[in-house]
TIMARMAR-454610 format. One record per residue (C-alpha): residue number from 1; chain; x, y, z. Coordinates in Angstrom, 3 decimals. Layout:
BEGIN
pos:NUM, unit:A, u:X, v:Y, w:Z;
...
# end
This chain:
BEGIN
pos:1, unit:A, u:-14.901, v:27.112, w:12.682;
pos:2, unit:A, u:-17.459, v:26.544, w:9.789;
pos:3, unit:A, u:-20.786, v:24.516, w:10.022;
pos:4, unit:A, u:-20.207, v:20.948, w:9.524;
pos:5, unit:A, u:-21.690, v:18.388, w:7.784;
pos:6, unit:A, u:-21.706, v:14.627, w:7.995;
pos:7, unit:A, u:-21.638, v:12.298, w:4.920;
pos:8, unit:A, u:-24.592, v:11.732, w:3.990;
pos:9, unit:A, u:-23.732, v:8.261, w:3.214;
pos:10, unit:A, u:-24.065, v:8.036, w:6.893;
pos:11, unit:A, u:-27.366, v:8.163, w:6.757;
pos:12, unit:A, u:-28.110, v:4.436, w:5.053;
pos:13, unit:A, u:-25.906, v:2.740, w:7.819;
pos:14, unit:A, u:-27.555, v:4.971, w:10.650;
pos:15, unit:A, u:-31.355, v:3.756, w:9.710;
pos:16, unit:A, u:-29.969, v:0.520, w:10.166;
pos:17, unit:A, u:-28.500, v:1.093, w:13.443;
pos:18, unit:A, u:-31.573, v:3.122, w:14.758;
pos:19, unit:A, u:-33.677, v:-0.694, w:14.555;
pos:20, unit:A, u:-31.447, v:-1.242, w:17.424;
pos:21, unit:A, u:-31.936, v:2.008, w:19.327;
pos:22, unit:A, u:-32.865, v:1.449, w:22.989;
pos:23, unit:A, u:-36.475, v:1.528, w:24.055;
pos:24, unit:A, u:-38.204, v:1.892, w:27.515;
pos:25, unit:A, u:-38.430, v:-1.562, w:28.405;
pos:26, unit:A, u:-34.604, v:-2.579, w:27.605;
pos:27, unit:A, u:-33.549, v:0.675, w:29.107;
pos:28, unit:A, u:-35.367, v:-0.832, w:32.490;
pos:29, unit:A, u:-34.239, v:-3.618, w:32.350;
pos:30, unit:A, u:-30.572, v:-2.847, w:31.668;
pos:31, unit:A, u:-27.692, v:-1.325, w:34.721;
pos:32, unit:A, u:-28.838, v:1.925, w:35.282;
pos:33, unit:A, u:-26.087, v:3.010, w:33.826;
pos:34, unit:A, u:-26.987, v:5.918, w:31.144;
pos:35, unit:A, u:-25.434, v:5.428, w:27.229;
pos:36, unit:A, u:-25.008, v:8.875, w:26.740;
pos:37, unit:A, u:-22.966, v:10.945, w:23.682;
pos:38, unit:A, u:-21.078, v:14.847, w:23.080;
pos:39, unit:A, u:-21.032, v:16.296, w:19.835;
pos:40, unit:A, u:-18.170, v:18.036, w:21.118;
pos:41, unit:A, u:-15.370, v:16.865, w:24.046;
pos:42, unit:A, u:-16.491, v:20.098, w:26.090;
pos:43, unit:A, u:-20.031, v:19.208, w:26.208;
pos:44, unit:A, u:-18.860, v:15.403, w:27.308;
pos:45, unit:A, u:-17.079, v:15.718, w:29.721;
pos:46, unit:A, u:-19.438, v:18.158, w:31.260;
pos:47, unit:A, u:-22.018, v:15.652, w:31.303;
pos:48, unit:A, u:-19.517, v:13.139, w:32.544;
pos:49, unit:A, u:-18.802, v:15.472, w:35.663;
pos:50, unit:A, u:-22.786, v:15.578, w:36.229;
pos:51, unit:A, u:-23.883, v:11.613, w:35.813;
pos:52, unit:A, u:-20.346, v:10.307, w:37.372;
pos:53, unit:A, u:-20.417, v:6.485, w:37.347;
pos:54, unit:A, u:-24.553, v:6.851, w:36.248;
pos:55, unit:A, u:-23.394, v:7.353, w:32.809;
pos:56, unit:A, u:-20.772, v:6.036, w:30.103;
pos:57, unit:A, u:-20.431, v:9.162, w:28.080;
pos:58, unit:A, u:-18.278, v:9.220, w:24.386;
pos:59, unit:A, u:-17.830, v:12.453, w:22.197;
pos:60, unit:A, u:-17.493, v:12.949, w:18.669;
pos:61, unit:A, u:-15.525, v:16.067, w:18.059;
pos:62, unit:A, u:-12.705, v:15.343, w:20.430;
pos:63, unit:A, u:-9.092, v:15.856, w:18.826;
pos:64, unit:A, u:-7.791, v:19.148, w:19.394;
pos:65, unit:A, u:-5.286, v:18.550, w:16.522;
pos:66, unit:A, u:-8.494, v:18.019, w:14.057;
pos:67, unit:A, u:-9.606, v:20.468, w:12.292;
pos:68, unit:A, u:-13.653, v:21.067, w:12.753;
pos:69, unit:A, u:-14.010, v:22.092, w:9.128;
pos:70, unit:A, u:-13.026, v:18.884, w:7.728;
pos:71, unit:A, u:-14.848, v:16.382, w:9.893;
pos:72, unit:A, u:-17.120, v:14.086, w:8.911;
pos:73, unit:A, u:-19.081, v:11.600, w:11.239;
pos:74, unit:A, u:-18.427, v:8.156, w:10.654;
pos:75, unit:A, u:-20.247, v:4.933, w:11.131;
pos:76, unit:A, u:-18.952, v:4.493, w:14.805;
pos:77, unit:A, u:-20.652, v:7.653, w:15.533;
pos:78, unit:A, u:-24.418, v:6.707, w:14.041;
pos:79, unit:A, u:-23.906, v:3.603, w:16.095;
pos:80, unit:A, u:-22.814, v:5.923, w:19.666;
pos:81, unit:A, u:-26.283, v:7.974, w:18.607;
pos:82, unit:A, u:-28.393, v:5.182, w:17.500;
pos:83, unit:A, u:-27.690, v:3.880, w:20.835;
pos:84, unit:A, u:-27.527, v:6.878, w:23.210;
pos:85, unit:A, u:-30.364, v:7.677, w:25.636;
pos:86, unit:A, u:-29.217, v:11.097, w:26.200;
pos:87, unit:A, u:-27.117, v:13.420, w:23.792;
pos:88, unit:A, u:-25.690, v:16.966, w:23.874;
pos:89, unit:A, u:-25.004, v:19.046, w:21.350;
pos:90, unit:A, u:-23.870, v:22.821, w:20.448;
pos:91, unit:A, u:-26.431, v:23.938, w:17.857;
pos:92, unit:A, u:-26.496, v:26.713, w:15.474;
pos:93, unit:A, u:-25.612, v:24.670, w:12.518;
pos:94, unit:A, u:-21.943, v:24.073, w:14.370;
pos:95, unit:A, u:-22.925, v:20.332, w:14.464;
pos:96, unit:A, u:-25.450, v:20.043, w:11.809;
pos:97, unit:A, u:-24.205, v:16.482, w:11.658;
pos:98, unit:A, u:-25.816, v:15.709, w:14.490;
pos:99, unit:A, u:-29.521, v:16.246, w:13.685;
pos:100, unit:A, u:-29.158, v:13.954, w:10.160;
pos:101, unit:A, u:-27.719, v:11.248, w:12.120;
pos:102, unit:A, u:-30.395, v:11.443, w:15.180;
pos:103, unit:A, u:-33.346, v:11.723, w:12.483;
pos:104, unit:A, u:-31.923, v:8.294, w:11.172;
pos:105, unit:A, u:-32.423, v:6.617, w:14.144;
pos:106, unit:A, u:-34.955, v:7.563, w:15.734;
pos:107, unit:A, u:-35.777, v:6.604, w:19.314;
pos:108, unit:A, u:-38.527, v:7.569, w:21.602;
pos:109, unit:A, u:-36.325, v:6.952, w:24.774;
pos:110, unit:A, u:-33.546, v:9.583, w:23.544;
pos:111, unit:A, u:-33.130, v:12.679, w:24.837;
pos:112, unit:A, u:-31.687, v:15.523, w:22.741;
pos:113, unit:A, u:-30.268, v:18.714, w:24.466;
pos:114, unit:A, u:-29.071, v:21.320, w:22.497;
pos:115, unit:A, u:-27.016, v:24.193, w:23.998;
pos:116, unit:A, u:-28.618, v:27.204, w:21.414;
pos:117, unit:A, u:-32.002, v:25.906, w:22.656;
pos:118, unit:A, u:-31.495, v:26.107, w:26.094;
pos:119, unit:A, u:-30.131, v:29.307, w:25.866;
pos:120, unit:A, u:-33.018, v:30.086, w:23.688;
pos:121, unit:A, u:-30.634, v:31.899, w:20.866;
pos:122, unit:A, u:-32.220, v:32.301, w:17.619;
pos:123, unit:A, u:-31.329, v:30.752, w:14.420;
pos:124, unit:A, u:-29.244, v:33.437, w:12.864;
pos:125, unit:A, u:-26.834, v:33.390, w:15.928;
pos:126, unit:A, u:-23.716, v:34.747, w:14.421;
pos:127, unit:A, u:-21.441, v:33.253, w:17.029;
pos:128, unit:A, u:-22.004, v:29.068, w:17.614;
pos:129, unit:A, u:-18.938, v:28.937, w:20.075;
pos:130, unit:A, u:-21.526, v:29.377, w:23.165;
pos:131, unit:A, u:-19.068, v:26.899, w:25.331;
pos:132, unit:A, u:-16.438, v:30.187, w:25.519;
pos:133, unit:A, u:-19.636, v:32.219, w:27.241;
pos:134, unit:A, u:-19.446, v:32.026, w:30.960;
pos:135, unit:A, u:-23.898, v:31.879, w:31.179;
pos:136, unit:A, u:-23.698, v:28.414, w:28.700;
pos:137, unit:A, u:-22.565, v:25.470, w:30.824;
pos:138, unit:A, u:-24.241, v:26.385, w:34.146;
pos:139, unit:A, u:-27.512, v:26.716, w:32.201;
pos:140, unit:A, u:-26.196, v:23.185, w:29.691;
pos:141, unit:A, u:-25.228, v:21.427, w:32.935;
pos:142, unit:A, u:-28.628, v:22.200, w:34.800;
pos:143, unit:A, u:-30.548, v:20.304, w:31.850;
pos:144, unit:A, u:-28.230, v:17.321, w:32.212;
pos:145, unit:A, u:-28.980, v:17.081, w:35.471;
pos:146, unit:A, u:-32.747, v:17.125, w:34.853;
pos:147, unit:A, u:-32.934, v:14.723, w:31.982;
pos:148, unit:A, u:-30.626, v:12.129, w:33.382;
pos:149, unit:A, u:-33.045, v:12.561, w:36.796;
pos:150, unit:A, u:-35.457, v:11.489, w:33.938;
pos:151, unit:A, u:-33.999, v:9.172, w:32.685;
pos:152, unit:A, u:-32.406, v:7.453, w:36.004;
pos:153, unit:A, u:-34.639, v:8.758, w:39.049;
pos:154, unit:A, u:-33.139, v:6.091, w:41.707;
pos:155, unit:A, u:-30.141, v:8.361, w:41.270;
pos:156, unit:A, u:-31.786, v:12.265, w:41.363;
pos:157, unit:A, u:-30.027, v:13.654, w:43.853;
pos:158, unit:A, u:-26.790, v:11.775, w:43.168;
pos:159, unit:A, u:-27.096, v:14.261, w:40.088;
pos:160, unit:A, u:-28.019, v:17.269, w:41.528;
pos:161, unit:A, u:-25.592, v:17.369, w:44.164;
pos:162, unit:A, u:-22.883, v:17.337, w:40.907;
pos:163, unit:A, u:-24.412, v:19.512, w:39.383;
pos:164, unit:A, u:-23.902, v:21.675, w:42.355;
pos:165, unit:A, u:-20.380, v:21.065, w:43.027;
pos:166, unit:A, u:-20.369, v:21.694, w:38.730;
pos:167, unit:A, u:-21.248, v:25.444, w:39.910;
pos:168, unit:A, u:-19.338, v:25.823, w:42.621;
pos:169, unit:A, u:-16.207, v:24.467, w:40.156;
pos:170, unit:A, u:-16.701, v:26.881, w:37.991;
pos:171, unit:A, u:-15.717, v:30.178, w:40.553;
pos:172, unit:A, u:-12.070, v:30.352, w:39.916;
pos:173, unit:A, u:-12.714, v:30.941, w:36.085;
pos:174, unit:A, u:-15.477, v:33.775, w:36.961;
pos:175, unit:A, u:-13.112, v:35.110, w:39.409;
pos:176, unit:A, u:-10.355, v:34.919, w:36.713;
pos:177, unit:A, u:-12.718, v:36.891, w:34.462;
pos:178, unit:A, u:-13.803, v:39.785, w:36.707;
pos:179, unit:A, u:-9.962, v:40.582, w:38.012;
pos:180, unit:A, u:-9.347, v:40.815, w:34.792;
pos:181, unit:A, u:-11.894, v:43.224, w:33.350;
pos:182, unit:A, u:-11.634, v:45.071, w:36.589;
pos:183, unit:A, u:-7.608, v:45.464, w:35.457;
pos:184, unit:A, u:-7.388, v:45.558, w:31.797;
pos:185, unit:A, u:-10.984, v:46.768, w:30.609;
pos:186, unit:A, u:-11.278, v:48.310, w:26.861;
pos:187, unit:A, u:-7.838, v:46.248, w:26.084;
pos:188, unit:A, u:-7.936, v:45.844, w:22.696;
pos:189, unit:A, u:-7.307, v:42.255, w:20.987;
pos:190, unit:A, u:-7.425, v:40.580, w:17.447;
pos:191, unit:A, u:-8.655, v:37.627, w:16.557;
pos:192, unit:A, u:-8.919, v:35.014, w:13.265;
pos:193, unit:A, u:-12.236, v:33.762, w:13.732;
pos:194, unit:A, u:-14.719, v:34.273, w:16.924;
pos:195, unit:A, u:-13.650, v:31.295, w:18.756;
pos:196, unit:A, u:-13.368, v:32.967, w:21.721;
pos:197, unit:A, u:-15.566, v:36.212, w:21.329;
pos:198, unit:A, u:-17.872, v:35.612, w:24.269;
pos:199, unit:A, u:-15.286, v:34.547, w:26.687;
pos:200, unit:A, u:-13.432, v:38.494, w:25.650;
pos:201, unit:A, u:-16.323, v:40.172, w:25.313;
pos:202, unit:A, u:-17.277, v:38.879, w:28.952;
pos:203, unit:A, u:-13.478, v:39.785, w:29.930;
pos:204, unit:A, u:-13.639, v:43.166, w:28.811;
pos:205, unit:A, u:-11.706, v:43.405, w:25.691;
pos:206, unit:A, u:-12.505, v:44.736, w:22.801;
pos:207, unit:A, u:-11.856, v:42.727, w:19.389;
pos:208, unit:A, u:-10.613, v:45.186, w:16.593;
pos:209, unit:A, u:-11.580, v:42.264, w:14.070;
pos:210, unit:A, u:-14.232, v:43.173, w:11.993;
pos:211, unit:A, u:-16.798, v:40.400, w:12.431;
pos:212, unit:A, u:-17.167, v:39.672, w:8.809;
pos:213, unit:A, u:-13.386, v:38.770, w:8.491;
pos:214, unit:A, u:-13.766, v:36.881, w:11.008;
pos:215, unit:A, u:-17.279, v:35.228, w:9.477;
pos:216, unit:A, u:-15.169, v:34.390, w:6.136;
pos:217, unit:A, u:-11.998, v:32.484, w:8.175;
pos:218, unit:A, u:-14.653, v:30.653, w:10.294;
pos:219, unit:A, u:-16.499, v:30.087, w:7.029;
pos:220, unit:A, u:-13.757, v:28.966, w:4.861;
pos:221, unit:A, u:-14.191, v:32.131, w:2.586;
pos:222, unit:A, u:-11.171, v:34.311, w:1.695;
pos:223, unit:A, u:-11.618, v:37.708, w:3.411;
pos:224, unit:A, u:-11.362, v:40.713, w:1.426;
pos:225, unit:A, u:-7.687, v:41.849, w:0.637;
pos:226, unit:A, u:-8.633, v:45.153, w:2.517;
pos:227, unit:A, u:-9.948, v:43.424, w:5.643;
pos:228, unit:A, u:-6.273, v:41.213, w:5.581;
pos:229, unit:A, u:-4.646, v:44.273, w:5.408;
pos:230, unit:A, u:-6.395, v:45.886, w:8.195;
pos:231, unit:A, u:-6.301, v:43.404, w:10.648;
pos:232, unit:A, u:-2.783, v:43.053, w:9.571;
pos:233, unit:A, u:-2.229, v:47.120, w:10.081;
pos:234, unit:A, u:-3.116, v:46.945, w:13.450;
pos:235, unit:A, u:-0.120, v:44.358, w:14.422;
pos:236, unit:A, u:2.343, v:47.083, w:12.751;
pos:237, unit:A, u:0.236, v:50.175, w:14.588;
pos:238, unit:A, u:0.962, v:48.292, w:17.357;
pos:239, unit:A, u:-3.126, v:49.094, w:18.285;
pos:240, unit:A, u:-3.313, v:45.809, w:19.916;
pos:241, unit:A, u:-1.987, v:44.118, w:22.888;
pos:242, unit:A, u:-2.761, v:39.636, w:21.880;
pos:243, unit:A, u:-3.584, v:37.847, w:18.903;
pos:244, unit:A, u:-6.104, v:34.803, w:19.494;
pos:245, unit:A, u:-5.137, v:32.184, w:16.969;
pos:246, unit:A, u:-7.409, v:29.232, w:16.623;
pos:247, unit:A, u:-4.619, v:26.059, w:15.913;
pos:248, unit:A, u:-7.352, v:23.645, w:14.755;
pos:249, unit:A, u:-7.422, v:25.529, w:11.830;
pos:250, unit:A, u:-4.551, v:26.513, w:9.894;
pos:251, unit:A, u:-4.040, v:27.674, w:6.271;
pos:252, unit:A, u:-2.083, v:29.893, w:4.516;
pos:253, unit:A, u:-3.681, v:33.158, w:5.636;
pos:254, unit:A, u:-4.356, v:32.374, w:9.040;
pos:255, unit:A, u:-0.715, v:31.526, w:9.480;
pos:256, unit:A, u:0.271, v:34.645, w:7.713;
pos:257, unit:A, u:-1.651, v:36.803, w:9.813;
pos:258, unit:A, u:0.419, v:34.976, w:13.118;
pos:259, unit:A, u:3.496, v:35.553, w:11.533;
pos:260, unit:A, u:2.689, v:39.494, w:10.809;
pos:261, unit:A, u:1.762, v:39.638, w:14.697;
pos:262, unit:A, u:4.761, v:37.982, w:15.617;
pos:263, unit:A, u:6.860, v:40.114, w:13.964;
pos:264, unit:A, u:5.319, v:43.058, w:15.492;
pos:265, unit:A, u:5.892, v:41.069, w:18.654;
pos:266, unit:A, u:2.387, v:40.884, w:19.494;
pos:267, unit:A, u:1.910, v:37.734, w:21.731;
pos:268, unit:A, u:0.003, v:35.177, w:19.532;
pos:269, unit:A, u:-2.600, v:32.936, w:22.109;
pos:270, unit:A, u:-4.234, v:29.762, w:21.074;
pos:271, unit:A, u:-7.619, v:29.149, w:21.682;
pos:272, unit:A, u:-9.057, v:26.035, w:21.570;
pos:273, unit:A, u:-12.525, v:24.666, w:19.624;
pos:274, unit:A, u:-12.557, v:21.437, w:21.399;
pos:275, unit:A, u:-10.942, v:20.951, w:24.794;
pos:276, unit:A, u:-7.417, v:19.956, w:24.920;
pos:277, unit:A, u:-6.758, v:16.721, w:26.276;
pos:278, unit:A, u:-5.486, v:14.690, w:28.573;
pos:279, unit:A, u:-5.043, v:17.057, w:31.573;
pos:280, unit:A, u:-8.310, v:19.326, w:31.397;
pos:281, unit:A, u:-12.043, v:19.229, w:31.991;
pos:282, unit:A, u:-14.208, v:22.178, w:31.148;
pos:283, unit:A, u:-12.875, v:24.185, w:34.157;
pos:284, unit:A, u:-9.459, v:24.131, w:33.437;
pos:285, unit:A, u:-10.085, v:24.384, w:30.433;
pos:286, unit:A, u:-11.486, v:27.906, w:30.017;
pos:287, unit:A, u:-9.209, v:29.007, w:33.350;
pos:288, unit:A, u:-6.157, v:28.083, w:31.487;
pos:289, unit:A, u:-7.231, v:30.273, w:28.647;
pos:290, unit:A, u:-8.169, v:33.197, w:30.596;
pos:291, unit:A, u:-4.424, v:32.529, w:32.799;
pos:292, unit:A, u:-3.172, v:32.900, w:29.031;
pos:293, unit:A, u:-4.508, v:35.946, w:28.021;
pos:294, unit:A, u:-3.562, v:37.626, w:30.858;
pos:295, unit:A, u:0.049, v:36.671, w:30.834;
pos:296, unit:A, u:0.259, v:38.057, w:27.042;
pos:297, unit:A, u:-1.291, v:41.224, w:28.121;
pos:298, unit:A, u:0.388, v:41.808, w:31.366;
pos:299, unit:A, u:4.181, v:40.140, w:30.240;
pos:300, unit:A, u:3.756, v:40.468, w:26.407;
pos:301, unit:A, u:4.700, v:36.314, w:26.512;
pos:302, unit:A, u:2.871, v:34.213, w:23.962;
pos:303, unit:A, u:0.700, v:30.758, w:25.008;
pos:304, unit:A, u:0.226, v:28.889, w:21.603;
pos:305, unit:A, u:-0.299, v:25.814, w:23.208;
pos:306, unit:A, u:-1.781, v:25.286, w:25.856;
# end
């Protein structure tokens, strides 16, 4: 996934919308439901789990059939952000359009959680797909509970109870990661871009794809021909057990690489950038990705759609 930018025409609209941004007086006068926005639907989903009935959450990037490369924020997104009291975003340039909208509609009441900052990652961190790391959501969810408690202190105990439930609900995913790692440590895989690299690393897999190739595909740059040949050679030489493919970013190159994997009977697993909906929450989505990779490795079966 490349870095997403917003249409600059939104800024003027967002500035006008900012005149209606929430104030402390307005917050105390209305019913205690916190208005919140998640830049990606996985963050919005977790925020909804922590906030429960006391938060109203909308998400921006939420369509698994949309290429995030081509996303441009709309005026409705600017409006939602302008009224939000809590915003959660990824950082690392992945959702930079959010920064522009927030700056254009300033609010003294709005809290902004950036996963990159929560994890204390430098700006030059090469892989922005932080939600695939088992360390990310527990840390971000903890800050969600803290910020919700500050916005709505009456329900602090409620938010922290739901945080504890969320942390516990991650155990099946973490157990599945540990079980795969114990059985398949060092298994070789190929990817087109680093969508699931953090998860693959946690599972003990070795990604044979040069990172420069992954970065080129992620940023919409044509990889070097020798890198394309190298990646396809992993399939024809039967040196890898699974190919992780991003179904949201499809072009002639990625389709060609997938065809090479299929021709060599290397199983293909779909790894999504945004949470597939309906039917998933963050936990079940991550668990399904591990299960799909496990099926591919143990049975040679492709899982191209979750």
